[in-house]
C-alpha positions in Angstrom: 132.6 8.8 43.3 132.7 6.6 46.5 130.8 7.4 49.6 131.9 7.3 53.2 130.5 4.1 54.7 130.6 4.9 58.4 127.4 5.9 60.3 127.9 8.2 63.3 125.0 9.3 65.5 125.2 12.7 67.2 122.7 12.8 70.1 124.0 15.5 72.5 122.5 18.9 71.4 124.6 20.7 73.9 127.9 19.9 72.2 126.6 19.3 68.7 128.9 21.8 66.9 132.0 20.5 68.6 131.0 16.8 68.0 130.1 17.4 64.4 133.5 19.1 63.7 135.4 16.2 65.3 133.3 13.7 63.4 134.0 15.5 60.1 137.7 15.7 60.8 137.9 12.0 61.5 135.9 11.1 58.4 138.0 13.4 56.1 141.2 11.7 57.5 139.9 8.2 57.1 138.1 8.7 53.8 140.2 11.4 52.0 139.1 10.2 48.5 135.4 9.8 49.4 132.4 12.0 49.2 131.2 12.9 52.7 127.4 13.1 53.4 125.7 14.5 56.5 122.0 13.5 57.1 120.0 15.3 59.8 116.4 15.8 60.8 115.3 19.4 60.8 113.1 18.7 63.7 113.0 15.7 66.1 109.9 13.7 65.9 110.4 12.7 69.5 111.1 16.0 71.3 109.9 18.5 68.7 113.2 20.4 69.0 114.2 22.2 65.8 117.8 22.2 64.5 119.8 25.2 63.3 119.7 24.1 59.6 121.8 27.0 58.4 124.6 26.6 60.9 124.9 22.8 60.5 124.8 23.0 56.7 127.6 25.6 56.8 129.8 23.2 58.8 129.1 20.5 56.3 130.0 22.7 53.4 133.3 23.7 55.0 134.3 20.0 54.6 132.8 19.7 51.1 130.1 17.4 52.5 126.7 16.9 51.0 123.9 18.2 53.2 120.7 16.1 53.3 117.8 17.2 55.5 114.7 15.3 56.7 111.9 17.8 57.0 109.2 15.3 57.8 108.3 16.7 61.2 108.9 20.3 60.5 107.9 21.0 56.9 104.2 21.8 57.9 105.5 24.5 60.3 108.8 26.1 59.3 110.2 27.8 56.2 111.9 25.6 53.7 114.7 27.3 51.7 117.0 25.1 49.5 119.2 28.1 48.5 119.8 29.8 51.8 123.2 31.2 52.8 124.5 27.6 52.5 122.5 25.7 49.9 121.0 22.3 50.8 121.8 19.5 48.5 118.6 17.4 49.1 115.7 17.4 51.4 112.5 15.4 51.7 109.2 15.5 53.7 105.9 13.6 54.1 102.9 15.4 52.8 100.5 13.6 55.1 101.8 15.5 58.1 100.5 18.8 56.8 97.2 20.3 58.0 94.8 19.0 55.4 97.4 16.7 53.8 95.8 13.4 54.4 96.7 10.8 51.7 99.2 13.0 50.0 102.5 11.8 48.5 106.0 12.4 49.9 108.3 15.0 48.3 112.0 14.9 47.4 113.8 18.0 46.4 117.3 17.5 45.1 120.0 19.4 43.2 119.9 18.3 39.5 123.7 18.2 39.5 123.7 15.3 41.9 121.8 13.0 39.6 124.4 11.4 37.3 122.6 8.3 36.1 120.6 8.5 32.8 118.7 5.3 33.7 115.9 5.7 36.3 116.2 3.9 39.6 112.8 2.3 39.0 111.7 1.8 35.5 108.0 2.3 34.8 105.4 4.0 32.6 106.3 7.6 31.7 110.1 7.1 32.1 110.8 5.8 28.6 111.3 8.1 25.6 111.5 5.4 23.0 111.9 1.6 22.9 112.7 -0.9 20.2 113.6 -4.5 20.1 117.3 -3.5 20.3 117.2 -1.0 23.1 115.5 1.7 25.0 116.0 5.5 25.6 114.9 7.2 28.7 113.6 10.8 29.2 116.2 13.5 29.9 113.9 15.4 32.3 114.8 13.9 35.6 111.5 14.7 37.3 109.6 12.6 34.8 112.4 10.0 34.4 112.5 9.2 38.1 108.7 9.1 38.7 107.4 6.0 36.8 103.9 4.9 36.8 100.6 6.8 37.1 101.1 9.9 39.2 98.9 10.5 42.3 97.2 13.6 40.7 94.6 13.9 43.4 97.2 13.6 46.2 99.5 16.1 44.5 96.7 18.7 44.1 95.7 18.1 47.8 99.3 18.6 48.9 99.6 21.8 46.9 96.5 23.1 48.7 97.9 22.1 52.1 101.2 23.9 51.3 99.2 27.0 50.2 97.2 26.9 53.4 100.5 26.9 55.4 101.9 29.8 53.4 98.6 31.8 53.8 98.8 31.5 57.6 102.5 32.2 57.4 105.5 30.5 59.0 106.1 33.4 61.3 102.6 33.3 62.6 102.9 29.5 63.1 106.2 29.9 64.9 104.8 32.6 67.2 101.8 30.5 68.2 103.9 27.4 68.8 106.3 29.3 71.0 103.5 30.8 73.0 101.8 27.4 73.5 105.1 25.7 74.2 105.9 28.1 77.0 102.4 27.8 78.4 102.6 24.0 78.3 106.1 23.6 79.8 105.3 26.1 82.5 102.4 23.9 83.6 104.3 20.7 83.3 106.8 22.0 85.9 104.1 21.6 88.6 103.5 17.9 87.7 106.3 16.1 89.5 105.2 12.7 88.1 105.8 13.8 84.5 109.2 13.8 82.8 109.0 16.0 79.8 110.9 14.2 77.1 108.1 12.0 76.1 109.0 9.6 78.9 106.3 7.7 80.9 104.9 8.7 84.2 106.9 7.8 87.3 105.4 6.3 90.5 106.3 6.1 94.2 107.9 2.7 93.6 110.5 4.1 91.3 108.8 2.2 88.5 106.9 3.9 85.7 103.4 3.5 84.4 103.4 1.7 81.0 103.2 4.2 78.1 100.4 2.2 76.5 98.4 2.3 79.7 98.7 6.0 79.9 97.7 6.4 76.3 94.6 4.2 76.8 93.7 6.1 79.9 93.9 9.5 78.1 91.6 8.1 75.4 89.1 6.3 77.6 88.6 9.1 80.2 89.0 12.2 78.1 89.0 11.1 74.4 92.5 12.5 74.0 94.5 10.8 71.2 98.2 10.2 71.9 101.0 8.0 70.5 102.7 5.5 72.7 105.9 3.6 72.0 109.5 4.3 71.0 108.6 6.2 67.8 110.9 6.2 64.8 114.3 7.4 66.0 115.2 4.4 68.1 118.8 5.2 69.1 117.9 8.8 70.0 114.8 7.6 72.0 117.0 5.1 73.9 119.5 7.9 74.6 116.7 10.1 76.1 115.5 7.2 78.2 118.9 6.5 79.5 119.4 3.2 77.8 122.9 2.4 76.8 123.9 -0.1 74.1 124.4 -3.0 76.5 121.0 -2.5 78.0 119.4 -2.1 74.6 120.8 -5.5 73.5 119.4 -7.1 76.7 116.0 -5.8 75.7 116.5 -7.1 72.1 117.3 -10.5 73.5 114.2 -10.5 75.6 111.9 -9.2 72.8 113.0 -11.3 69.8 111.2 -14.5 69.1 112.9 -17.9 69.4 114.8 -18.8 66.3 113.5 -22.4 66.6 109.9 -21.5 66.1 108.4 -22.6 62.8 107.1 -19.3 61.4 105.5 -21.0 58.4 103.6 -23.5 60.6 102.4 -20.7 62.9 101.4 -18.4 60.0 102.4 -15.3 61.9 102.3 -11.8 60.4 104.4 -10.0 63.0 107.3 -10.9 65.2 106.2 -12.9 68.3 107.4 -12.5 71.8 105.6 -13.3 75.1 107.6 -10.4 76.6 106.7 -7.6 74.2 105.4 -5.5 77.2 109.0 -5.1 78.3 109.8 -2.9 75.3 110.6 0.6 76.7 108.8 3.6 75.4 106.9 6.8 76.2 103.7 8.6 75.5 103.8 11.5 73.0 101.1 14.2 72.8 101.0 16.9 70.1 99.7 20.4 70.7 98.5 21.9 67.3 99.4 25.6 66.8 95.8 26.3 65.8 94.3 25.2 69.2 92.7 27.7 71.4 94.1 28.5 74.8 91.1 26.8 76.4 91.9 23.6 74.6 95.6 23.7 75.6 94.6 24.3 79.3 92.1 21.4 79.2 94.9 19.1 77.9 97.3 20.3 80.6 94.7 19.6 83.3 93.9 16.1 81.9 97.6 15.3 81.9 97.9 16.5 85.4 95.0 14.4 86.5 96.4 11.3 84.9 99.8 11.9 86.4 98.3 11.9 89.9 95.4 9.4 89.6 96.6 6.8 87.0 96.9 4.1 89.7 93.2 4.5 90.6 92.2 2.8 87.4 94.9 0.4 86.6 93.2 -2.7 88.1 90.4 -2.2 85.6 92.8 -2.8 82.7 94.1 -5.9 81.1 97.7 -6.2 79.8 98.3 -8.3 76.8 101.9 -9.5 77.2 102.3 -10.4 73.5 101.3 -7.0 72.1 101.8 -4.7 75.2 98.3 -3.4 74.7 96.2 -2.3 77.7 92.4 -2.7 77.3 89.6 -1.9 79.7 88.0 -5.0 81.0 84.8 -4.1 79.1 86.6 -3.3 75.8 87.5 -6.9 74.9 85.4 -6.8 71.7 85.3 -4.0 69.1 81.6 -3.3 69.4 81.7 -0.1 67.3 83.8 -1.5 64.5 82.4 -1.1 61.0 83.2 -3.8 58.4 83.6 -3.4 54.7 81.4 -6.5 54.5 78.5 -4.4 55.8 78.7 -2.3 52.6 76.5 -3.2 49.6 76.1 -1.4 46.3 72.6 -1.0 44.9 70.9 1.0 42.1 70.2 3.6 44.8 73.9 3.9 45.7 76.0 2.5 48.5 74.2 1.1 51.5 75.7 0.5 54.9 74.0 -2.1 57.1 74.5 -1.0 60.7 73.1 -2.9 63.6 71.8 -0.9 66.4 74.0 -1.5 69.4 74.3 0.3 72.7 78.0 1.1 72.7 77.8 4.0 75.1 79.6 1.9 77.8 82.4 1.0 75.4 83.4 4.3 73.7 85.6 7.0 75.2 83.5 9.2 77.5 85.2 12.6 77.1 84.6 13.2 80.7 85.0 16.6 82.5 87.8 16.8 85.0 85.3 17.0 87.9 83.5 13.8 86.7 86.9 12.0 86.3 87.9 13.1 89.8 84.5 11.9 91.2 85.1 8.5 89.6 88.5 8.2 91.1 87.3 9.2 94.5 84.3 6.8 94.3 86.6 3.9 93.7 89.1 4.7 96.5 88.2 1.7 98.7 87.6 -1.0 96.2 91.3 -1.9 95.8 91.2 -3.5 99.2 88.5 -5.9 97.9 89.8 -6.4 94.4 91.4 -9.6 93.2 93.7 -9.4 90.2 96.1 -12.0 88.8 99.8 -11.9 89.8 101.3 -10.6 86.6 104.8 -11.0 87.9 104.6 -14.7 87.1 104.2 -13.9 83.4 107.8 -12.6 83.2 110.7 -15.1 83.2 113.0 -14.7 86.1 115.9 -14.2 83.7 114.1 -11.2 82.2 112.5 -9.8 85.4 115.3 -7.3 85.9 114.2 -5.6 82.6 110.7 -4.7 83.9 110.4 -0.9 84.3 106.6 -0.5 84.8 104.3 -1.1 87.7 101.8 -4.0 87.6 98.2 -4.0 88.8 99.0 -6.6 91.4 101.5 -4.3 93.0 99.0 -1.5 93.2 96.4 -3.7 94.8 98.9 -5.2 97.3 100.1 -1.8 98.3 96.5 -0.6 98.9 96.0 -3.6 101.2 99.0 -2.7 103.3 101.1 -5.6 101.9 104.8 -4.8 101.7 105.7 -4.9 98.0 109.2 -5.6 96.8 109.6 -3.6 93.6 112.3 -4.4 91.1 115.1 -1.9 90.5 114.3 0.4 87.6 116.8 -0.7 84.8 117.1 2.8 83.4 116.4 6.5 84.2 115.4 9.0 81.6 117.5 12.1 80.9 115.8 15.1 82.7 116.1 18.6 81.4 115.6 21.8 83.3 112.6 23.7 82.2 114.4 27.0 82.4 117.2 25.8 80.2 116.1 23.1 77.8 119.6 22.9 76.3 121.3 22.0 79.6 121.7 18.4 80.8 120.4 17.7 84.3 121.3 14.8 86.5 119.5 11.5 86.4 116.8 11.4 89.1 113.7 9.6 90.0 110.7 11.7 91.0 108.6 10.7 94.0 104.9 10.7 93.4 103.8 12.1 96.8 102.0 15.2 95.8 98.8 17.2 96.4 96.1 18.1 93.9 92.9 20.0 94.5 93.2 19.7 98.2 93.5 15.9 98.2 96.6 13.9 99.1 97.9 11.5 96.5 100.9 9.2 96.7 100.8 8.0 93.1 98.8 4.9 93.8 95.1 5.5 94.2 92.2 3.2 94.9 88.8 2.4 93.4 85.6 1.9 95.4 82.9 -0.4 94.2 79.8 -0.5 96.3 79.2 -4.0 97.6 76.8 -5.0 100.3 79.0 -7.7 101.7 82.6 -7.8 102.6 83.6 -10.4 100.1 86.4 -9.7 97.7 85.4 -8.3 94.3 87.0 -10.1 91.4 87.0 -8.0 88.3 88.8 -10.5 86.1 91.0 -7.8 84.8 93.9 -9.9 83.9 95.9 -10.7 80.9 94.8 -13.9 79.2 98.3 -15.3 79.6 98.0 -14.7 83.3 94.6 -16.3 83.8 91.7 -17.3 81.7 88.2 -17.1 83.1 84.7 -18.1 82.2 82.7 -15.6 80.2 81.2 -12.6 81.8 77.5 -12.1 82.1 77.2 -10.2 78.9 78.7 -13.2 77.0 76.9 -16.0 78.7 74.1 -16.1 76.1 76.4 -16.2 73.1 78.6 -18.8 74.7 75.7 -21.0 75.5 74.7 -20.7 71.9 78.1 -21.9 71.0 77.9 -24.9 73.3 74.7 -25.9 71.8 76.3 -25.8 68.4 79.0 -28.2 69.5 77.9 -31.1 67.2 75.2 -32.0 64.7 71.9 -32.0 66.4 68.6 -33.1 64.8 67.2 -29.6 65.2 69.9 -28.4 62.8 68.2 -30.4 60.1 65.0 -28.6 60.7 66.7 -25.2 60.8 68.3 -25.9 57.4 64.8 -26.1 55.9 64.4 -22.3 56.5 66.8 -21.8 53.6 66.0 -25.0 51.7 66.5 -24.4 48.0 67.6 -27.6 46.1 67.6 -25.7 42.8 70.9 -24.1 43.7 72.9 -27.3 43.8 75.3 -28.7 41.3 75.8 -32.5 41.2 78.8 -34.2 39.6 78.4 -37.9 39.1 81.2 -40.4 38.8 81.7 -42.3 35.6 82.6 -46.0 35.0 86.1 -45.8 33.6 88.5 -48.4 32.4 91.4 -49.3 34.7 93.8 -47.5 32.4 91.8 -44.2 32.5 91.2 -44.6 36.2 94.9 -44.9 36.9 95.5 -41.6 35.1 93.2 -39.6 37.4 95.0 -36.9 39.4 94.9 -38.7 42.8 97.8 -38.5 45.2 99.3 -41.1 47.5 99.8 -39.9 51.1 103.1 -40.4 52.9 103.4 -43.7 54.8 103.7 -42.0 58.2 100.6 -39.9 57.7 98.6 -42.8 56.3 99.5 -44.9 59.3 98.1 -42.3 61.6 94.8 -42.2 59.7 94.5 -46.0 59.7 95.2 -45.9 63.5 92.2 -43.7 63.9 89.9 -45.5 61.4 90.7 -49.0 62.7 91.0 -48.2 66.4 87.7 -46.3 66.6 85.9 -48.2 63.9 85.1 -45.1 61.9 84.4 -46.7 58.5 82.0 -49.7 58.4 80.7 -52.0 55.7 78.4 -50.3 53.2 79.1 -46.8 54.4 78.5 -43.9 52.0 81.0 -41.2 53.1 80.9 -37.6 52.0 84.0 -35.5 52.7 83.1 -32.0 53.7 85.2 -30.2 51.2 85.9 -26.5 51.8 89.0 -26.2 49.6 91.4 -25.9 52.4 94.6 -28.0 52.7 93.1 -30.3 55.4 89.8 -31.2 53.7 91.6 -31.7 50.3 94.2 -33.9 52.0 91.5 -35.9 53.7 89.8 -36.6 50.3 93.0 -38.0 48.8 93.9 -40.0 51.9 90.4 -41.7 52.1 90.6 -42.4 48.4 93.9 -44.2 48.9 92.4 -46.1 51.8 89.5 -47.1 49.5 91.9 -48.4 46.9 93.7 -50.5 49.6 90.4 -51.9 50.8 89.5 -52.9 47.3 92.8 -54.5 46.8 92.5 -56.5 50.0 89.1 -57.8 49.1 90.8 -59.6 46.2 92.8 -61.6 48.7 90.0 -62.4 51.1 90.3 -66.1 50.4 93.8 -66.0 51.9 92.5 -64.6 55.1 90.0 -67.4 55.5 92.9 -69.8 56.1 94.5 -67.8 58.9 92.6 -67.4 62.2 94.3 -64.2 63.3 93.8 -62.7 59.8 90.2 -63.6 59.9 89.8 -61.0 62.6 91.3 -58.4 60.3 89.1 -59.3 57.4 86.4 -56.8 58.0 88.9 -54.1 58.8 91.2 -54.1 55.8 88.6 -54.9 53.2 85.7 -52.7 54.1 83.4 -51.9 51.3 82.4 -48.3 51.2 81.6 -45.4 48.8 83.4 -42.0 48.8 82.1 -38.6 47.7 82.4 -35.0 48.6 80.2 -32.0 49.3 80.6 -28.2 49.6 78.3 -25.5 50.8 79.0 -22.1 49.5 77.6 -19.5 52.0 77.5 -16.7 49.5 80.5 -14.7 50.9 82.3 -12.5 48.4 85.6 -13.4 50.1 85.2 -17.1 49.5 84.8 -18.7 46.0 84.9 -22.5 46.1 83.5 -23.0 42.6 86.9 -24.2 41.2 86.2 -27.3 43.3 83.5 -28.4 40.9 85.8 -29.0 38.0 88.5 -30.4 40.3 86.1 -33.1 41.7 84.9 -33.8 38.2 88.6 -34.5 37.2 88.8 -36.9 40.1 85.7 -38.8 38.9 83.8 -38.8 42.2 80.3 -38.0 43.3 80.3 -34.4 44.3 77.5 -32.1 45.6 77.9 -28.4 45.4 75.3 -26.2 47.1 75.2 -22.4 46.8 73.2 -20.8 49.6 72.9 -17.1 50.5 73.5 -17.8 54.2 75.4 -14.5 54.7 72.5 -12.6 53.2 70.1 -14.5 55.4 72.1 -13.7 58.5 71.9 -10.0 57.7 68.2 -10.1 57.3 67.5 -12.2 60.4 66.8 -10.3 63.6 68.7 -10.8 66.8 71.7 -12.6 65.3 74.4 -12.2 67.9 77.1 -13.8 65.7 77.2 -14.1 62.0 79.8 -16.8 62.4 77.6 -18.9 64.6 74.6 -18.5 62.3 76.6 -19.3 59.2 78.1 -22.4 61.0 74.8 -23.7 62.1 73.1 -23.2 58.7 76.0 -24.8 56.8 76.1 -27.9 59.1 72.3 -28.2 58.7 72.7 -28.0 54.9 75.4 -30.6 55.0 73.4 -33.0 57.1 70.2 -32.4 55.1 72.0 -32.9 51.8 73.7 -36.1 52.9 70.3 -37.6 53.9 68.6 -36.3 50.8 71.0 -38.1 48.5 71.3 -41.2 50.6 74.7 -40.8 52.2 75.1 -41.8 55.9 78.6 -40.5 56.9 80.2 -37.0 56.9 84.0 -36.9 57.1 85.6 -33.7 58.5 89.2 -32.6 58.4 90.1 -31.6 62.0 93.6 -32.8 62.9 95.6 -33.3 66.1 96.6 -29.6 66.4 92.9 -28.7 66.3 92.1 -31.2 69.0 94.7 -29.7 71.3 94.2 -26.0 70.4 90.6 -25.3 69.5 87.7 -24.6 71.7 84.7 -22.9 70.3 85.7 -21.7 66.9 86.3 -24.7 64.8 85.9 -25.4 61.1 83.5 -28.0 59.8 86.4 -29.2 57.6 89.5 -28.0 59.5 90.5 -25.5 62.1 93.6 -24.6 60.1 92.2 -24.6 56.5 92.6 -21.4 54.7 88.8 -21.5 54.2 86.6 -21.7 57.1 83.4 -23.5 57.8 83.3 -22.3 61.5 82.1 -24.9 63.9 81.6 -24.2 67.6 83.2 -27.1 69.2 84.8 -27.3 72.7 88.3 -28.6 72.2 90.7 -29.1 75.0 92.8 -26.1 76.0 90.4 -23.2 75.6 87.6 -25.3 76.9 89.6 -25.9 80.0 90.9 -22.4 80.3 87.7 -20.5 79.6 84.8 -22.8 80.2 86.2 -24.8 83.1 85.6 -28.3 81.7 87.6 -31.1 80.1 86.3 -31.7 76.6 87.3 -31.7 73.0 85.8 -32.4 69.6 84.8 -36.0 69.3 86.6 -38.4 66.9 83.2 -39.6 65.7 79.5 -39.4 66.8 76.0 -40.2 65.6 73.0 -38.0 65.4 70.2 -38.8 67.8 68.0 -40.4 65.2 70.9 -42.7 64.2 70.7 -41.8 60.5 74.0 -39.9 60.2 77.5 -40.3 61.6 80.3 -37.7 61.7 83.9 -38.9 61.6 87.3 -37.2 61.8 89.9 -39.6 60.4 92.7 -37.0 60.7 92.4 -36.8 64.5 95.9 -38.2 65.0 97.7 -36.3 62.2 99.7 -33.2 62.7 98.9 -30.0 60.8 102.4 -29.6 59.5 102.2 -33.0 57.8 99.0 -32.0 56.0 100.4 -28.7 54.9 103.5 -30.3 53.5 101.4 -32.9 51.7 99.1 -30.2 50.1 102.0 -28.1 49.1 104.2 -30.8 47.6 101.3 -32.4 45.7 100.1 -29.0 44.4 96.5 -29.4 45.8 94.2 -26.6 44.6 93.8 -24.8 48.0 91.0 -22.1 47.8 91.9 -18.9 49.6 89.4 -17.2 51.9 89.4 -14.2 54.2 86.1 -13.9 56.0 85.9 -10.6 58.2 83.3 -12.2 60.4 85.9 -14.6 61.7 88.7 -12.1 62.4 88.1 -11.9 66.2 87.6 -15.6 66.5 91.2 -16.6 65.8 92.8 -14.6 68.6 92.5 -17.1 71.4 93.3 -20.0 69.2 96.4 -18.3 67.9 97.5 -17.6 71.4 97.1 -21.3 72.3 99.0 -22.3 69.1 101.9 -20.1 70.2 101.9 -21.6 73.6 102.0 -25.2 72.3 104.7 -24.3 69.8 106.9 -22.9 72.5 106.3 -26.0 74.7 107.0 -28.3 71.8 110.5 -26.8 71.6 111.1 -28.0 75.1 109.2 -31.2 74.9 109.5 -32.6 71.4 107.0 -35.4 72.1 104.4 -33.0 73.3 101.7 -33.9 70.8 102.3 -37.6 71.3 101.6 -37.1 74.9 98.5 -35.0 74.2 97.2 -37.6 71.8 97.4 -40.2 74.6 96.0 -37.9 77.2 93.0 -36.8 75.0 92.1 -40.3 73.9 89.4 -40.9 76.5 87.8 -37.6 75.5 88.0 -38.4 71.8 86.0 -41.5 72.4 82.9 -39.6 73.5 80.4 -40.5 70.8 77.2 -38.7 72.0 75.7 -35.8 70.1 74.0 -34.7 73.3 75.9 -32.1 75.3 74.2 -33.4 78.5 75.8 -36.8 78.1 79.3 -35.6 77.1 80.7 -35.1 80.6 79.3 -38.4 81.9 80.7 -40.4 79.0 84.1 -38.5 79.3 84.4 -39.5 82.9 83.5 -43.1 82.2 86.1 -43.3 79.4 88.8 -41.7 81.6 88.1 -44.3 84.4 88.3 -47.2 81.9 91.4 -45.8 80.3 93.2 -45.5 83.7 92.1 -49.0 84.7 93.5 -50.4 81.4 96.8 -48.6 82.0 97.0 -50.0 85.5 96.8 -53.5 84.2 
């Protein structure tokens, strides 16, 4: 049996029967020997309109076509009858959409006659009747044969209860309640001229729409109403309803897709990336449960009416993330109320949840009354004239600007100030249906937003009044981070100041580490004296010449390694720190080899100058601090370092536990970073080592600001350091600074060096992967929010590198004066940076 291979989409409900008959006739003619199959949704998950299942199934049977129905959106509400006047061949639905059906499995109902294969589609436990070394025999009962593995017994029972609840209420009762509420809802929507009832977004006086994600956020933040924004599942049908043809759809696809030249492996992205994701068309969908009371439905209607008229009054308080199309209130940049699995602990008394007391009243949805929401809108009616917002129009490429269909905060603000705003032409217009006849197609039209509500005149764009004693402009900093980055707000100053103080190793960190000083929790691996033959068999790896050359450039140019140094590599188990260990060991071998030929250097004057550089005598070891996180297990590094025959110090400290017990800890990441660096410094001095080597690379120098690793910013395992590297320091803190290539503690007893400062991350990743280095995975939930800004900068640099291939070479040259700052004191950093820049420019002038 062969199947028809053409897909035909039928979107026009008005002429569905005629179109379906024409399609079946064409298919029968073109595929006379094939089995036809018609697949339909019993109910649209976009509009909620139900199909005439019996009539359509009858048409399919007339052409001997299989009838397959998707009941996902209608199964919880309508009667399902496989053997009606015209039997259905197969249907399926999702149990989780039922009332009370959370975490229940999906269901497939199919005629047994259609299952011809005796071998299951997916072989698993419970599908085999008998097996031997010569063959296998499967169960004949198709229900068992096609469901391999352990069944979801709890979910199945829960789904059975949900279906029983539906039948107890009765499909007719549900249908009657839905019809009554639908009529009530649509009758009210008729009075809201800014609302297009197809799930489309809200229209404005400019002809543009408000973004669906903004409307969804506003419904949540003002009234606590949950909605769904986007283009839902049925993409072609949604585009049809929005008035987007195939040509326009492909233009959006071209704007939304990420550049094919971007290195996805290097950027370690989970989702598709585009800086124009906000251009994706969509709408806001709100569901009205049949079991709601009339008062609840009326409240929802009134809230939608308020949003349709006063949405512009709040838009300047929201930030648009161009990469995710999310709109967030300016005070909702951090998830203050989020609960982490890491806060859960299991004790003999049961599960305990550590919750810190936070005042989150200003961050959670307020569930305001309509009168209160109206008061807020009226109070802020004058502030738009004093508000400064970034010009978001510059975030959209000119080549893609014609695809913008939504209004921006800058346009609302300019219009409130009397500035003549030139709006782009709306690229599409949604299909508009008449309320009195849902089945008829109306003309395309754009609604004007000049309306009245509760005795007040509104024109679609409102204003917000903020009381201010002077006439100066009020800058709310409510911009997308791609439009403009700004210094921290007042609520974040204390934490950011703490981060700045944690920039590098201060002497007071040595004191702070004594709070958790427990030397009994350390493991020490000592190197052994081996014969040259055994030493040559150790699993050391030789770095590529290009990468080694970059490391030597940093070591020699900045005099990082000196005679008699005892260097400890801060080993986290990530690719960067492991690579650094192997590179420094190779450098050590080269220095030993060069010392054998020192007598040659004595005869050459210019080589005599290189004698101390290429034959430096130093000792190499490694150290790891385990902070006690269940998500990070560096213990395999103990045996690995033992196999390398080096001095290795492993310290296990319950820093995470101490952070939970310590009062007034604003950031576990900051606390953990400070304690670990203190332990590293204290351990180095305790065992007589004078240098710590860290694995930050050139990408870190360019990208990172405050959230850096003590080993590497891109290691899979994190020792978070709070350094101020170039881009985010410039964008957010307003200064030119970066992590230092090397520096010395104030007492002069310890130096910190970064030999990989001129090496690219991709080179380190390739080295670690090709040599099979034992990278230790880690996923610390305390660091989740930290990576956002760095990831954004990484994307920015990756895009620019496509245009300017020598970008990082230029950055290395530009950042060199900043890298040479060798002070551990934050107060001296800027002075030394300026002095280095002046010297650097003078040397270039010569």
